[in-house]
SERO-4910 file (N, C-alpha, C, O; in steps of 0.05 Angstrom, whole numbers):
BEGIN
 pado doro    nc1    nc2    nc3   cac1   cac2   cac3    cc1    cc2    cc3    oc1    oc2    oc3
  Met    A    216    410     79    188    408     86    172    430     72    181    453     70
  Lys    A    149    422     61    132    441     47    116    457     67    109    448     89
  Thr    A    110    482     60     94    500     76     71    510     60     74    517     36
  Glu    A     47    511     72     23    521     58      9    540     77      8    537    101
  Leu    A     -3    561     65    -20    579     80    -46    565     86    -56    549     70
  Val    A    -58    572    108    -84    560    115   -105    567     94   -123    551     89
  Thr    A   -103    590     82   -122    598     61   -119    579     37   -139    572     24
  Asn    A    -94    572     30    -90    553      8   -102    526     15   -113    512     -2
  Leu    A    -99    518     40   -111    492     49   -141    493     45   -153    473     37
  Lys    A   -153    515     53   -182    517     50   -190    515     20   -210    502     14
  Arg    A   -175    528      3   -182    529    -26   -174    504    -41   -188    495    -60
  Gln    A   -152    491    -33   -141    469    -49   -136    444    -32   -116    430    -36
  Ala    A   -154    438    -14   -151    416      4   -146    390    -10   -128    374     -3
  Thr    A   -161    384    -31   -159    359    -45   -131    356    -58   -119    335    -55
  Gln    A   -121    377    -70    -94    376    -83    -72    373    -62    -53    358    -65
  Ile    A    -75    388    -40    -55    387    -19    -54    359     -6    -33    348     -1
  Ile    A    -77    348      0    -78    321     11    -67    301     -8    -53    282      0
  Ala    A    -73    304    -34    -62    285    -54    -31    287    -54    -18    267    -58
  Ser    A    -20    311    -50      9    314    -50     22    299    -26     45    291    -28
  Leu    A      7    296     -5     17    281     18     22    252     11     41    240     22
  Glu    A      5    241     -6      8    213    -14     33    209    -31     45    187    -31
  Arg    A     41    229    -45     65    227    -62     91    231    -47    112    222    -54
  Ser    A     89    246    -25    112    253     -8    108    243     20     85    244     30
  Ser    A    128    234     33    125    225     61    130    248     81    127    244    105
  Ser    A    136    272     71    141    294     88    115    308     96     97    311     80
  Pro    A    114    317    122     91    332    130     90    360    118    111    369    107
  Ile    A     67    372    118     64    399    108     58    417    132     41    412    148
  Leu    A     74    439    135     69    459    156     47    478    146     50    491    125
  Ile    A     26    480    161      4    499    154      9    524    171     12    523    195
  Thr    A     10    547    157     15    572    171    -10    590    170    -26    589    152
  Glu    A    -12    605    191    -34    624    194    -22    650    204     -9    650    225
  His    A    -26    672    190    -15    698    197     16    697    200     27    709    218
  Gly    A     29    681    183     58    679    183     69    661    205     94    660    207
  Arg    A     53    648    220     63    630    241     53    602    236     32    597    225
  Gly    A     69    583    245     61    555    243     36    550    260     34    558    283
  Ala    A     16    537    248     -9    532    262    -14    502    265    -25    493    285
  Ala    A     -5    485    246     -9    457    247      8    442    227     19    455    209
  Tyr    A     11    416    231     24    399    212      4    381    200    -14    371    214
  Leu    A      6    377    174    -12    358    160      5    336    150     26    340    137
  Leu    A     -2    311    156     13    288    147     -5    266    138    -28    264    147
  Ser    A      5    248    122    -11    226    112    -17    206    134     -4    206    155
  Val    A    -38    190    130    -46    170    149    -22    151    153    -17    143    176
  His    A     -9    143    131     13    124    133     35    136    151     46    122    168
  Ala    A     42    161    146     63    174    162     55    177    191     72    173    209
  Phe    A     30    182    196     20    184    224     22    157    238     32    156    260
  His    A     14    135    225     16    109    237     45    101    242     52     90    263
  Lys    A     63    108    224     91    103    227    102    118    252    118    107    267
  Leu    A     94    143    254    102    159    277     92    148    303    107    148    323
  Gln    A     67    139    303     56    127    327     71    102    335     76     97    359
  Lys    A     79     85    316     94     61    322    121     68    335    130     57    355
  Arg    A    134     88    323    160     97    334    157    107    362    174    102    379
  Met    A    136    122    368    131    133    395    127    110    415    138    111    437
  Lys    A    112     89    407    108     67    426    135     53    432    140     46    455
  Ile    A    152     50    412    178     37    416    194     54    435    207     44    453
  Leu    A    195     80    430    211     98    447    200     99    475    216    100    494
  Glu    A    174     98    479    162     98    505    170     72    520    176     72    544
  Gly    A    170     50    506    179     24    518    208     25    526    215     15    548
  Ile    A    225     36    510    253     39    517    256     57    542    271     50    560
  Ala    A    241     79    543    243     97    566    234     83    591    246     86    612
  Arg    A    212     67    589    203     52    613    224     32    622    229     29    646
  Gly    A    237     19    603    258      0    610    282     13    623    293      3    643
  Glu    A    290     36    613    312     51    625    305     60    653    322     60    671
  Lys    A    280     69    657    272     77    684    272     54    703    281     57    726
  Ala    A    263     30    694    264      6    711    292      0    719    297     -8    742
  Ile    A    311      2    700    339     -4    707    349     16    727    362      8    747
  Arg    A    343     42    724    352     62    743    341     57    771    354     62    791
  Glu    A    316     47    772    303     41    798    310     14    809    301      6    830
  Gly    A    327     -1    794    336    -27    804    315    -49    800    318    -71    812
  Arg    A    295    -44    784    275    -65    779    284    -82    755    274    -78    733
  Val    A    302   -100    761    313   -117    739    312   -146    748    309   -152    772
  Leu    A    313   -164    729    312   -193    734    337   -206    721    348   -196    702
  Ser    A    345   -228    733    366   -244    721    354   -258    697    329   -258    693
  Gln    A    371   -269    680    361   -284    657    343   -307    665    322   -312    653
  Ala    A    351   -321    686    336   -344    696    309   -335    706    289   -349    700
  Gln    A    308   -313    721    282   -303    731    264   -295    708    240   -300    708
  Ala    A    276   -282    688    260   -273    665    249   -297    650    226   -296    641
  Lys    A    265   -318    646    256   -342    633    232   -354    647    212   -362    635
  Arg    A    234   -356    674    212   -368    690    187   -351    687    165   -362    683
  Lys    A    190   -325    688    166   -307    685    154   -309    657    130   -310    654
  Met    A    171   -310    637    161   -312    609    147   -339    605    127   -341    590
  Lys    A    157   -360    618    146   -387    615    117   -387    624     99   -399    612
  Arg    A    111   -373    646     84   -371    657     66   -356    637     42   -363    634
  Trp    A     76   -335    624     60   -319    606     54   -335    580     32   -331    568
  Leu    A     72   -352    572     69   -365    546     53   -391    548     49   -405    528
  Lys    A     44   -399    572     28   -423    574      0   -419    565    -16   -438    566
***
């Protein structure tokens, strides 16, 4: 992963943003020697958001299973049939 100083970002924003389009890796922006932010392309951000939604759905499903909120296949088919009408 590439690292840039915040001062470089201020001076060379256009070039740094252009480099994001060539690489799918985020850029760590540092300030006073410490990580301050990550800069990533719009495409990478959208991809990350999609992954998060999928993982959240899996987590909700696992929680439902732990809580015993499950359906048989026949029950699920009946429920889906109502939604698809």
